[in-house]
C-alpha positions as CSV (number, residue, x, y, z in Angstrom):
1,M,44.8,21.9,-10.6
2,S,41.8,24.7,-10.3
3,A,39.3,24.6,-7.5
4,M,35.9,23.8,-8.4
5,N,33.4,26.9,-8.7
6,P,30.8,27.1,-6.2
7,L,28.3,27.1,-8.5
8,T,29.2,23.7,-9.4
9,F,28.6,22.5,-6.2
10,V,24.6,24.0,-6.6
11,Y,24.4,22.3,-9.9
12,L,25.4,19.0,-8.6
13,A,23.1,19.2,-5.6
14,I,20.2,20.0,-7.7
15,F,20.9,16.7,-9.4
16,A,21.3,14.6,-6.3
17,A,18.2,16.1,-4.6
18,L,16.5,14.9,-8.2
19,L,18.0,11.6,-7.9
20,A,16.8,11.1,-4.4
21,A,13.6,12.0,-5.4
22,V,13.2,8.8,-8.0
23,L,14.7,6.2,-5.7
24,W,12.7,7.5,-2.4
25,R,9.7,4.9,-1.8
26,S,7.5,7.1,-0.1
27,P,5.5,9.4,-2.2
28,R,5.9,12.8,0.3
29,G,9.5,12.1,0.5
30,R,9.9,12.2,-3.2
31,L,7.7,15.8,-3.0
32,A,10.2,16.5,-0.5
33,M,13.1,16.3,-2.5
34,I,11.9,17.7,-5.5
35,A,10.9,20.8,-3.3
36,I,14.2,21.0,-2.6
37,A,15.6,20.5,-5.2
38,G,13.3,23.8,-6.8
39,V,14.9,25.4,-4.0
40,I,18.5,25.1,-4.6
41,G,17.5,25.8,-8.3
42,A,16.2,28.9,-7.2
43,A,19.5,30.2,-5.5
44,Y,21.7,28.7,-8.5
45,G,19.5,30.6,-11.0
46,F,20.1,33.8,-8.9
47,Q,23.4,33.3,-8.9
48,A,24.1,32.4,-12.4
49,H,21.6,34.5,-14.3
50,G,20.0,36.9,-11.7
51,A,16.4,37.5,-10.3
52,Y,14.2,36.4,-13.4
53,A,15.5,32.7,-13.1
54,I,14.3,32.2,-9.7
55,L,10.3,32.1,-10.7
56,L,10.3,28.5,-12.3
57,P,12.6,26.4,-10.2
58,F,10.2,28.5,-7.4
59,L,7.2,27.4,-8.5
60,V,8.4,23.8,-8.6
61,A,9.7,24.1,-5.2
62,L,6.2,25.8,-3.8
63,V,3.8,23.1,-5.7
64,A,6.1,20.1,-4.5
65,G,5.9,21.6,-1.1
66,I,2.5,22.2,-1.2
67,Q,1.7,18.8,-2.0
68,A,4.1,17.3,0.4
69,A,2.5,18.9,2.8
70,S,-1.0,18.3,2.3
71,G,-0.2,14.7,2.4
72,L,1.5,15.1,5.8
73,I,-1.5,16.8,7.2
74,A,-4.3,13.8,5.6
75,G,-1.6,11.6,7.0
76,R,-1.6,12.6,10.6
77,S,-5.5,13.3,10.8
78,A,-6.3,10.0,10.0
79,R,-7.7,7.8,12.6
80,F,-7.7,4.4,13.2
81,E,-10.6,2.2,15.5
82,R,-9.1,-0.3,17.5
83,H,-10.4,-3.5,15.3
84,E,-8.9,-1.7,12.1
85,Q,-5.3,-1.3,14.1
86,P,-3.9,-4.9,13.4
87,L,-5.2,-4.7,9.7
88,R,-3.1,-1.6,9.2
89,R,-0.2,-3.0,10.8
90,G,-0.4,-6.7,9.3
91,P,-1.4,-6.6,5.3
92,F,-1.5,-2.7,4.9
93,A,2.0,-2.3,7.0
94,G,4.4,0.3,5.4
95,M,1.6,1.8,3.7
96,D,0.4,5.5,4.0
97,R,-1.5,6.5,6.7
98,A,-4.1,8.3,4.5
99,K,-4.1,5.6,1.6
100,A,-4.7,2.9,4.3
101,R,-7.8,5.1,5.6
102,T,-9.2,5.4,2.6
103,L,-8.1,1.8,1.3
104,I,-10.2,0.3,4.9
105,D,-13.0,2.7,3.6
106,Q,-13.7,1.1,0.2
107,G,-14.2,-1.9,2.1
108,L,-17.0,-3.0,4.7
109,W,-17.1,-4.4,8.1
110,I,-19.2,-7.6,8.4
111,D,-20.4,-9.7,11.1
112,A,-20.4,-13.4,9.1
113,S,-22.1,-16.7,10.5
114,A,-20.8,-20.0,10.6
115,G,-21.2,-21.6,7.3
116,D,-21.0,-18.2,4.9
117,I,-18.9,-19.3,1.6
118,L,-16.1,-16.5,1.0
119,M,-14.9,-18.2,-2.3
120,R,-15.8,-21.1,-4.0
121,D,-13.4,-23.6,-6.1
122,G,-13.4,-22.5,-9.4
123,E,-15.3,-19.1,-9.5
124,P,-13.4,-16.1,-9.5
125,V,-12.4,-13.9,-6.6
126,T,-15.2,-11.3,-6.1
127,H,-14.2,-10.0,-2.6
128,L,-11.0,-9.9,-0.7
129,H,-11.7,-10.7,3.1
130,W,-9.3,-10.2,6.3
131,I,-10.5,-12.4,9.3
132,A,-10.5,-10.2,12.2
133,D,-12.0,-12.1,14.7
134,G,-13.3,-16.1,13.9
135,K,-12.2,-18.8,12.0
136,A,-12.4,-20.2,8.1
137,E,-11.8,-23.6,6.7
138,M,-10.2,-24.3,3.1
139,I,-11.9,-27.3,1.7
140,V,-9.9,-28.6,-1.7
141,D,-11.8,-31.2,-4.1
142,G,-14.3,-31.8,-1.4
143,A,-11.9,-32.4,1.3
144,P,-11.0,-30.1,4.0
145,A,-7.5,-29.0,3.5
146,G,-6.9,-26.5,6.2
147,S,-8.0,-23.7,7.9
148,C,-7.2,-20.3,8.7
149,G,-7.8,-17.9,12.2
150,P,-8.0,-14.5,13.1
151,R,-5.9,-11.7,10.8
152,A,-6.0,-13.9,7.9
153,L,-6.5,-12.7,4.7
154,V,-8.7,-14.8,2.3
155,G,-8.7,-14.3,-1.4
156,E,-5.4,-13.0,-2.0
157,A,-4.0,-15.2,-4.2
158,T,-6.2,-14.1,-7.5
159,I,-7.5,-11.3,-6.5
160,F,-5.5,-9.0,-8.4
161,S,-4.9,-11.8,-11.6
162,G,-8.7,-12.7,-11.4
163,D,-7.9,-16.2,-11.9
164,P,-10.5,-18.5,-10.4
165,A,-10.2,-20.0,-6.7
166,S,-8.6,-22.9,-6.4
167,G,-10.5,-24.2,-3.3
168,T,-13.6,-23.0,-1.3
169,V,-13.5,-21.1,1.8
170,R,-16.2,-21.4,3.7
171,L,-16.3,-19.8,7.7
172,A,-16.2,-22.5,10.8
173,E,-18.0,-20.0,13.2
174,D,-19.1,-17.1,13.6
175,S,-16.8,-14.3,12.4
176,K,-15.8,-10.4,11.9
177,L,-14.6,-9.8,8.3
178,W,-13.2,-6.6,6.2
179,S,-14.3,-7.3,3.4
180,I,-13.6,-5.1,-0.1
181,E,-14.8,-5.9,-3.5
182,A,-12.1,-6.9,-6.3
183,E,-12.6,-4.3,-8.7
184,A,-12.9,-1.8,-6.2
185,L,-9.1,-3.0,-4.8
186,R,-8.0,-3.2,-8.3
187,A,-9.3,0.2,-8.9
188,Y,-7.1,2.0,-6.0
189,A,-4.3,-0.6,-6.3
190,E,-3.8,0.6,-10.4
191,A,-4.1,4.1,-9.3
192,H,-1.4,4.0,-6.2
193,P,1.3,1.7,-7.5
194,D,3.0,2.1,-3.7
195,V,-0.1,0.8,-2.2
196,R,-0.1,-2.4,-4.9
197,Q,3.5,-3.0,-4.1
198,I,2.5,-3.1,-0.5
199,L,-0.2,-5.0,-1.3
200,D,1.7,-7.7,-3.1
201,H,4.5,-8.3,-0.6
202,G,1.8,-8.5,2.0
203,F,0.0,-11.1,-0.1
204,T,2.9,-13.5,-0.3
205,R,4.1,-13.2,3.1
206,S,0.2,-14.2,3.6
207,L,0.4,-16.9,0.8
208,A,4.0,-18.4,2.9
209,E,2.3,-18.5,6.2
210,K,-0.5,-20.8,4.6
211,L,1.4,-22.8,3.3
212,D,4.1,-23.3,5.9
213,A,1.1,-24.0,8.1
214,L,0.0,-26.5,5.9
215,N,3.2,-28.3,5.8
216,R,3.4,-28.5,9.3
217,A,0.1,-29.9,9.7
218,E,0.7,-32.6,6.8
219,G,3.7,-33.6,8.5
């Protein structure tokens, strides 16, 4: 049985790096794997075909490397205030720092008053709210149906679908909120599928926690 040509290992390494790029969840990780594939491809091209074969894989590695580095720099430069940290580590957990910073900046921090309505039964949800401090009460069919306190989301059930709210949510006390318009959130999530995936996961977890709290209250 003949030994495998060393260039065959290089050829396989290129495809291994590209496969890793396809499977990698982090955008920066994918770009890094593409850059590695480009570097290996340049080495393979030089060994198999000479110097002229380096150009294209080198450009692939250069572009991917620059994009990965710029994303890393942007992430490290992103700063979060003390009151923003629970939001980033809660519903936005796992999100790229730079993207989390951009998403938070598209919303507003609001000092709201007791009695303010965050969403109305039967009407489309116009904003996603996150209660940093305070408390809200849920009303279904005109009757109290539970409450949600600090670090709870409001409107996550239908914010992406655009379906009408299944209940009314009213602030039970003065509260500090982070709010973002539904259209702005949908546009950002559509442009960044990885963000949409993280938000979907966070929204599902939030709804499960609310349902569990409701079941305990009824029990």
